[in-house]
C-alpha positions as CSV (number, residue, x, y, z in Angstrom):
1,X,-21.0,37.3,240.7
2,X,-18.5,38.6,243.3
3,X,-19.3,39.0,247.0
4,X,-17.1,40.4,249.8
5,X,-17.2,39.2,253.4
6,X,-15.4,41.0,256.2
7,X,-14.2,39.1,259.2
8,X,-12.3,40.1,262.4
9,X,-8.9,38.5,263.0
10,X,-7.2,37.8,266.3
11,X,-3.5,37.1,265.5
12,X,-1.1,35.9,268.2
13,X,1.8,38.1,269.1
14,X,4.1,36.1,266.8
15,X,1.6,36.5,264.0
16,X,1.3,40.2,264.6
17,X,5.1,40.5,264.2
18,X,4.9,38.5,261.0
19,X,2.1,40.7,259.7
20,X,4.0,43.8,260.6
21,X,6.9,42.7,258.5
22,X,4.6,41.9,255.6
23,X,2.9,45.3,256.0
24,X,6.3,47.0,256.0
25,X,7.6,45.2,252.9
26,X,4.4,46.1,251.0
27,X,4.5,49.7,252.1
28,X,8.2,50.0,251.2
29,X,7.7,48.6,247.7
30,X,4.7,50.8,247.1
31,X,6.7,53.9,248.0
32,X,9.7,52.7,246.0
33,X,7.6,52.1,242.9
34,X,5.6,55.2,243.3
35,X,8.8,57.3,243.5
36,X,10.2,55.5,240.4
37,X,6.9,56.4,238.5
38,X,7.1,60.1,239.6
39,X,10.8,60.4,238.6
40,X,10.2,58.7,235.3
41,X,7.3,61.0,234.5
42,X,9.4,64.1,235.4
43,X,12.3,63.0,233.2
44,X,10.3,61.7,230.2
45,X,6.7,63.0,230.4
46,X,5.5,59.4,230.1
47,X,4.1,57.0,232.6
48,X,6.2,54.1,233.9
49,X,4.7,50.8,232.7
50,X,3.5,48.1,235.2
51,X,5.9,45.6,233.6
52,X,8.9,47.8,234.4
53,X,8.5,48.3,238.1
54,X,7.2,44.7,238.5
55,X,10.3,43.5,236.8
56,X,12.4,45.3,239.3
57,X,11.3,42.9,242.1
58,X,13.9,40.1,241.5
59,X,16.8,42.5,241.8
60,X,15.2,44.3,244.7
61,X,14.9,41.0,246.6
62,X,18.7,40.4,246.0
63,X,19.6,43.9,247.2
64,X,17.1,43.8,250.2
65,X,16.8,40.1,251.3
66,X,14.1,40.9,253.8
67,X,11.7,41.5,251.0
68,X,11.9,37.8,250.1
69,X,12.2,36.5,253.7
70,X,9.4,38.6,255.4
71,X,6.8,38.8,252.7
72,X,4.9,36.4,250.5
73,X,5.9,37.0,246.8
74,X,2.3,37.4,245.5
75,X,1.7,40.2,248.0
76,X,4.3,42.3,246.3
77,X,2.9,41.4,242.9
78,X,-0.4,42.8,244.1
79,X,1.2,46.0,245.2
80,X,2.4,46.6,241.7
81,X,-1.0,45.8,240.2
82,X,-2.8,48.1,242.7
83,X,-0.4,51.0,242.0
84,X,-0.9,50.6,238.3
85,X,-4.7,50.6,238.9
86,X,-4.4,53.7,241.1
87,X,-2.4,55.6,238.3
88,X,-5.0,54.6,235.7
89,X,-7.9,55.8,237.9
90,X,-6.0,59.1,238.4
91,X,-5.4,59.8,234.7
92,X,-8.9,58.8,233.9
93,X,-10.3,61.2,236.4
94,X,-11.8,58.6,238.8
95,X,-9.4,59.2,241.8
96,X,-6.8,61.5,243.3
97,X,-3.1,61.0,242.7
98,X,-1.6,58.0,244.5
99,X,0.0,58.9,247.9
100,X,3.0,57.5,249.7
101,X,2.1,55.2,252.5
102,X,2.9,55.8,256.1
103,X,3.3,53.3,259.0
104,X,1.2,55.5,261.2
105,X,-2.0,55.0,259.1
106,X,-4.0,52.0,258.1
107,X,-2.0,49.0,256.9
108,X,-3.1,46.4,254.4
109,X,-1.7,43.6,252.2
110,X,-3.5,41.6,249.6
111,X,-3.2,37.9,248.7
112,X,-4.5,36.8,245.3
113,X,-4.3,33.1,246.1
114,X,-3.3,30.4,248.6
115,X,-5.5,31.7,251.5
116,X,-7.9,29.2,252.8
117,X,-10.5,28.9,255.5
118,X,-9.7,26.1,258.0
119,X,-12.5,25.8,260.7
120,X,-12.4,29.0,262.7
121,X,-9.1,30.2,261.3
122,X,-7.8,31.8,258.2
123,X,-4.7,30.0,256.8
124,X,-2.3,32.6,255.4
125,X,1.1,31.9,253.7
126,X,4.1,32.9,255.8
127,X,1.7,33.8,258.7
128,X,0.0,30.6,259.6
129,X,-3.5,29.9,260.8
130,X,-5.0,33.2,262.2
131,X,-8.0,33.0,264.5
132,X,-11.0,34.6,262.9
133,X,-14.7,35.3,263.7
134,X,-16.9,34.2,260.9
135,X,-20.5,35.6,261.2
136,X,-21.6,33.7,258.1
137,X,-20.4,31.0,255.8
138,X,-17.8,32.0,253.2
139,X,-19.6,31.4,249.9
140,X,-18.2,30.3,246.6
141,X,-14.5,30.4,245.6
142,X,-12.1,32.7,247.3
143,X,-10.5,35.1,244.8
144,X,-8.5,37.5,246.9
145,X,-8.1,38.2,250.6
146,X,-7.1,41.7,251.9
147,X,-5.8,41.8,255.5
148,X,-5.8,45.1,257.2
149,X,-4.7,46.7,260.5
150,X,-6.4,49.8,261.8
151,X,-4.6,52.6,263.7
152,X,-6.2,51.2,266.8
153,X,-4.5,47.8,266.3
154,X,-7.6,45.9,265.1
155,X,-7.1,43.3,262.4
156,X,-9.6,42.5,259.6
157,X,-9.8,40.3,256.5
158,X,-11.9,41.2,253.5
159,X,-12.5,38.0,251.6
160,X,-13.7,38.4,248.0
161,X,-15.5,35.4,246.7
162,X,-16.8,34.4,243.3
163,X,-20.3,32.9,243.4
164,X,-22.0,31.0,240.6
165,X,-25.4,32.3,239.5
166,X,-27.1,35.2,241.1
167,X,-28.5,35.9,244.6
168,X,-31.0,38.5,243.4
169,X,-34.5,37.5,244.6
170,X,-37.4,37.9,242.2
171,X,-40.3,40.1,243.5
172,X,-42.6,39.1,240.7
173,X,-44.8,42.1,239.6
174,X,-44.4,44.0,242.9
175,X,-42.8,47.4,243.0
176,X,-41.0,48.3,246.2
177,X,-40.5,51.9,247.3
178,X,-37.9,53.0,249.8
179,X,-37.9,56.4,251.4
180,X,-34.8,57.4,253.3
181,X,-35.2,60.2,256.0
182,X,-33.9,61.6,259.3
183,X,-36.7,60.8,261.7
184,X,-37.0,57.2,260.3
185,X,-34.0,55.7,258.7
186,X,-36.1,54.0,256.0
187,X,-39.8,53.5,255.2
188,X,-40.4,50.6,252.8
189,X,-43.7,50.2,251.0
190,X,-44.4,47.2,248.8
191,X,-47.9,48.3,247.6
192,X,-49.7,46.6,250.5
193,X,-47.6,47.0,253.7
194,X,-45.5,49.8,255.1
195,X,-42.5,48.9,257.2
196,X,-40.6,51.6,259.2
197,X,-37.0,51.2,260.2
198,X,-36.0,53.6,263.0
199,X,-32.9,55.8,262.9
200,X,-30.3,54.5,265.3
201,X,-28.6,58.0,265.6
202,X,-25.3,56.5,266.6
203,X,-23.4,59.8,266.3
204,X,-25.8,61.8,268.4
205,X,-25.7,59.2,271.2
206,X,-22.0,59.2,271.3
207,X,-21.3,62.9,270.4
208,X,-20.6,64.1,274.0
209,X,-18.4,61.3,274.8
210,X,-16.5,61.7,271.5
211,X,-16.0,65.4,272.1
212,X,-14.7,64.8,275.6
213,X,-12.1,62.2,274.4
214,X,-11.0,64.3,271.5
215,X,-10.4,67.3,273.8
216,X,-8.4,65.0,276.1
217,X,-6.4,63.7,273.1
218,X,-5.6,67.2,271.9
219,X,-3.9,68.0,275.2
220,X,-1.4,65.2,275.0
221,X,2.0,65.9,273.5
222,X,2.2,65.0,269.8
223,X,4.5,62.0,269.1
224,X,4.3,60.9,272.8
225,X,3.7,57.3,273.8
226,X,0.8,58.5,276.0
227,X,-0.9,60.1,272.9
228,X,-0.4,57.0,270.8
229,X,-1.9,54.7,273.5
230,X,-4.9,57.1,274.1
231,X,-5.6,57.2,270.4
232,X,-6.3,53.5,270.4
233,X,-9.2,53.9,272.9
């Protein structure tokens, strides 16, 4: 059984720089490989195989030394695998065509191994021990770790773990009914008791404040430093 746990990260300025370099390398290789796939399809009408653009990495690291210096090798391997999966999902009708990545949007890198939990830190290759906030214990064996950065400069790690057995709780012969609504978020009935969960209405509570800030943001010059700073609020 696989389970994902998301934690907040608080990297130091030096670690932020190292992460930025890794994000940049992964983004560059994704765009390079995606462009190669598109060109190959236009020329031959066939898809470019994973082994082909994965095999380009050794030469690319010679041509662009920063790919080797600034990014953990397994991260680039994951980029190739994820692009191949994105292509298959597109051709099988499960997703849209893969897009080129921009430095202005969410950034992410994936580690398939070598990331460990050390006390209140996450130990990451080429980055070091990043301070993390764990709201619960990390269960089982860590399979992959995806580190992401939001456009508002917040860092997170999604830790995918493999757990032995199952965590599904047996309810015996009971049948539980759950009714989702607007007035009440959920009404749960187990045949004997009824439990109501109120609707928090987060959007309605913050709607006026959100509209005011969006109006203020729209007045700022596109591409300006002031707009970029205000967008993080």
